[in-house]
C-alpha positions as CSV (number, residue, x, y, z in Angstrom):
1,M,13.1,-28.7,15.8
2,S,14.8,-30.1,12.6
3,P,18.0,-28.4,11.4
4,T,16.1,-26.8,8.6
5,T,13.4,-25.5,10.8
6,T,16.0,-24.0,13.2
7,A,17.8,-22.4,10.3
8,L,14.8,-20.8,8.8
9,A,12.7,-20.1,11.9
10,P,15.1,-19.8,14.9
11,T,12.5,-18.4,17.2
12,G,10.2,-21.4,16.8
13,R,7.6,-19.2,14.9
14,L,7.7,-18.4,11.2
15,R,7.8,-14.6,10.6
16,A,6.9,-13.4,7.1
17,A,7.5,-9.8,5.9
18,I,4.6,-8.8,3.6
19,N,4.8,-5.8,1.2
20,L,1.4,-4.2,0.8
21,G,2.8,-1.7,-1.6
22,N,2.4,-4.2,-4.5
23,P,-1.4,-5.0,-4.5
24,I,-0.8,-7.5,-7.3
25,L,0.6,-9.9,-4.7
26,A,-0.7,-8.6,-1.3
27,K,-3.2,-6.1,0.0
28,R,-5.6,-5.7,3.0
29,D,-9.0,-7.4,2.8
30,A,-11.7,-4.7,2.4
31,T,-13.8,-6.3,5.1
32,S,-11.4,-7.7,7.7
33,G,-8.4,-5.5,7.1
34,E,-6.2,-8.6,7.2
35,P,-3.5,-9.1,4.5
36,V,-4.6,-11.3,1.6
37,G,-3.1,-12.3,-1.7
38,V,-0.7,-14.7,-3.4
39,S,2.2,-13.9,-1.0
40,I,0.1,-14.6,2.0
41,D,-1.1,-17.9,0.5
42,L,2.5,-18.9,-0.1
43,A,3.5,-17.9,3.5
44,R,0.7,-19.9,5.0
45,E,1.5,-23.0,2.9
46,L,5.2,-22.8,4.0
47,A,4.2,-22.5,7.7
48,H,1.8,-25.5,7.2
49,R,4.5,-27.6,5.8
50,M,6.9,-26.7,8.5
51,G,4.3,-27.2,11.3
52,L,4.9,-23.7,12.6
53,E,2.7,-20.8,13.7
54,L,2.9,-17.9,11.2
55,D,3.3,-14.2,12.0
56,L,2.6,-11.8,9.2
57,L,4.5,-8.6,9.4
58,A,2.9,-6.2,7.0
59,F,4.6,-3.1,5.5
60,D,3.4,-0.3,3.2
61,T,6.6,-0.3,1.1
62,A,9.0,-2.8,-0.3
63,A,11.9,-0.9,1.2
64,Q,10.5,-1.5,4.7
65,S,10.0,-5.2,4.0
66,V,13.6,-5.5,2.7
67,D,15.0,-3.8,5.8
68,C,12.9,-6.1,8.1
69,V,14.3,-9.3,6.5
70,T,17.9,-7.9,6.2
71,A,17.8,-7.1,9.9
72,E,16.5,-10.6,10.6
73,A,13.4,-9.2,12.3
74,A,11.5,-11.5,9.8
75,D,12.6,-15.0,8.6
76,F,11.6,-14.5,5.0
77,G,9.7,-12.2,2.7
78,F,8.6,-11.6,-0.9
79,F,10.6,-9.3,-3.1
80,A,11.4,-8.2,-6.6
81,V,14.9,-9.5,-7.2
82,D,17.5,-6.7,-7.4
83,P,21.3,-6.7,-6.9
84,A,21.1,-3.9,-4.3
85,R,18.7,-6.0,-2.2
86,G,20.9,-9.1,-2.7
87,K,23.5,-7.7,-0.4
88,G,21.4,-8.7,2.6
89,I,18.9,-11.2,1.2
90,A,19.3,-14.6,-0.3
91,F,16.8,-14.9,-3.1
92,T,15.0,-17.9,-4.5
93,S,14.3,-18.1,-8.2
94,P,11.3,-16.0,-9.1
95,Y,7.8,-17.4,-8.7
96,V,6.0,-14.6,-10.6
97,L,6.9,-12.3,-13.5
98,I,5.3,-8.8,-13.6
99,E,5.7,-6.1,-16.2
100,G,6.9,-2.5,-15.4
101,S,5.3,0.2,-17.5
102,Y,5.4,4.0,-18.0
103,L,2.4,6.2,-17.7
104,V,2.2,9.6,-19.5
105,R,-0.4,12.3,-20.2
106,Q,-2.5,11.9,-23.3
107,D,-0.8,14.9,-24.9
108,S,2.7,13.8,-24.0
109,P,5.1,13.8,-27.0
110,L,6.6,10.5,-25.6
111,Q,5.4,7.5,-27.6
112,H,8.0,4.8,-26.8
113,N,9.9,3.6,-23.8
114,D,13.3,4.4,-25.2
115,E,12.3,8.1,-25.5
116,V,12.0,8.5,-21.7
117,D,15.7,8.8,-20.9
118,R,16.2,12.4,-22.0
119,V,17.5,15.5,-20.3
120,G,14.5,17.4,-18.7
121,T,12.2,14.4,-18.4
122,R,10.9,13.9,-14.8
123,V,10.1,10.3,-13.9
124,V,8.2,9.5,-10.7
125,V,8.8,6.2,-9.0
126,G,8.0,4.6,-5.6
127,Q,10.9,5.1,-3.2
128,G,12.9,1.9,-2.7
129,S,10.8,-0.1,-5.1
130,A,12.3,-2.5,-7.6
131,Y,11.8,-0.1,-10.5
132,D,13.3,2.8,-8.4
133,L,16.5,0.6,-8.0
134,F,16.4,-0.5,-11.7
135,L,15.8,3.0,-13.2
136,S,18.3,4.6,-10.9
137,R,20.9,2.5,-12.6
138,E,19.5,2.6,-16.1
139,L,18.4,6.2,-16.7
140,Q,21.4,8.4,-17.5
141,H,19.7,11.6,-18.5
142,A,16.1,11.8,-17.1
143,T,15.5,13.0,-13.5
144,I,14.0,10.5,-11.0
145,E,11.6,11.9,-8.4
146,R,10.4,9.6,-5.6
147,A,6.9,9.1,-4.2
148,P,6.7,7.9,-0.6
149,S,5.3,4.5,-1.8
150,S,4.3,2.6,-5.0
151,P,0.6,3.2,-4.6
152,A,1.2,6.9,-4.4
153,V,3.2,7.2,-7.7
154,V,0.4,8.3,-10.0
155,E,-1.1,10.8,-7.5
156,V,2.4,12.4,-7.0
157,F,3.0,12.3,-10.8
158,V,-0.3,14.2,-11.4
159,Q,0.2,16.7,-8.5
160,T,3.8,17.6,-9.5
161,Q,3.0,17.6,-13.2
162,A,6.0,15.3,-13.9
163,D,6.4,13.8,-17.3
164,V,6.3,10.0,-16.6
165,A,5.0,7.7,-13.8
166,A,6.8,4.3,-13.6
167,G,5.5,1.2,-11.8
168,V,3.8,-2.2,-12.0
169,K,1.7,-2.1,-15.1
170,Q,-1.5,-3.3,-13.5
171,Q,-1.1,-0.9,-10.6
172,I,-0.7,2.3,-12.6
173,E,-3.2,1.1,-15.2
174,A,-5.8,0.8,-12.5
175,E,-5.3,4.5,-11.6
176,L,-6.6,5.6,-15.1
177,S,-10.2,5.6,-13.7
178,R,-9.1,8.1,-11.0
179,F,-6.9,10.2,-13.2
180,P,-8.3,10.2,-16.8
181,G,-6.4,11.8,-19.6
182,H,-3.4,9.6,-19.3
183,R,-2.1,6.5,-21.3
184,L,0.5,3.8,-20.9
185,L,3.4,3.6,-23.3
186,P,3.4,0.4,-25.3
187,G,5.4,-2.5,-24.1
188,R,7.4,-2.6,-20.9
189,F,10.6,-1.1,-19.5
190,M,11.4,-4.1,-17.3
191,V,10.2,-7.5,-16.2
192,I,9.9,-7.6,-12.4
193,Q,11.0,-11.0,-11.0
194,Q,9.1,-11.6,-7.8
195,A,10.9,-14.1,-5.5
196,M,11.0,-15.2,-1.9
197,G,14.1,-14.5,0.2
198,C,15.6,-15.0,3.6
199,P,18.4,-13.1,5.5
200,K,21.7,-13.8,3.8
201,G,23.3,-14.5,7.2
202,R,21.2,-17.6,7.7
203,S,22.5,-21.1,7.2
204,P,22.5,-22.4,3.6
205,D,19.9,-24.9,4.8
206,A,17.4,-22.1,5.1
207,S,17.9,-20.6,1.6
208,A,18.0,-24.1,0.1
209,Y,14.7,-25.1,1.7
210,L,13.1,-21.9,0.6
211,A,14.4,-22.3,-3.0
212,A,13.0,-25.9,-3.2
213,F,9.7,-24.7,-1.8
214,V,9.3,-22.1,-4.5
215,E,10.1,-24.6,-7.3
216,E,7.5,-27.0,-6.0
217,M,4.9,-24.2,-5.7
218,K,5.5,-23.4,-9.4
219,T,5.5,-26.9,-10.8
220,S,2.6,-28.1,-8.7
221,G,0.3,-25.3,-10.0
222,F,0.0,-23.7,-6.6
223,V,1.2,-20.3,-7.8
224,A,-1.0,-20.4,-10.9
225,E,-4.1,-21.3,-8.8
226,A,-3.4,-18.5,-6.4
227,L,-3.1,-16.0,-9.2
228,K,-6.5,-17.2,-10.5
229,R,-8.1,-17.3,-7.1
230,H,-7.2,-13.7,-6.4
231,G,-8.2,-12.5,-9.9
232,I,-4.7,-11.3,-10.8
233,Q,-4.3,-10.3,-14.5
234,G,-1.0,-9.6,-16.3
235,A,1.2,-11.6,-13.9
236,S,2.6,-14.9,-15.1
237,V,4.1,-17.9,-13.3
238,A,7.9,-17.8,-13.6
239,P,9.6,-20.7,-15.4
240,A,11.4,-23.4,-13.5
241,A,14.8,-22.5,-12.3
242,T,17.7,-23.7,-14.5
243,Q,19.7,-26.5,-13.0
244,G,23.4,-26.5,-13.2
């Protein structure tokens, strides 16, 4: 194997950690049950270019996927960039940008994002998600309550009668049909930068190869075509990384 292949895939197979907790980028096919989505398309293209067999390691939460790659049980994964995760993962530049939004009841007095961080406000997030990590740093007065996974956020929010549900805009917006009587606050509370990443302990050759791959996938139109192919609305291709 080449030095790059050895650095990124030391077992001779390419192992990808897939987070099914963000259906914008990965979910199970309704018929086959196999993982499908933008992340899977990128993983398969990377394996094809490296001439390696691909193993998809699917997880229900982002935190499980992060732990898998940090422990080097997988060679790379797909994550929202966050400083806490950066302790064990070397991130590429983002390939997709996704908005994070707040959901409230129709009769909630909250009208704007900057009104959420108040004493007595209960905010439900998916445990270990990018917005859990972000809001845990940013919210100084509101109380954060954690659902077991991102897809469970709105259900937990409704069951516990909390004040706010926080998550990927498209994901919580899709829950309005199941839980009518709610609305999204206008705008966004964060932009989620979705990137690829490999274990930080790997050779610089591994992270450099992954970074170059992501840049090519953006500039070639691969990411844009994958978003279109999977019918993803509200996510945009991230700009090219700044050189310097």
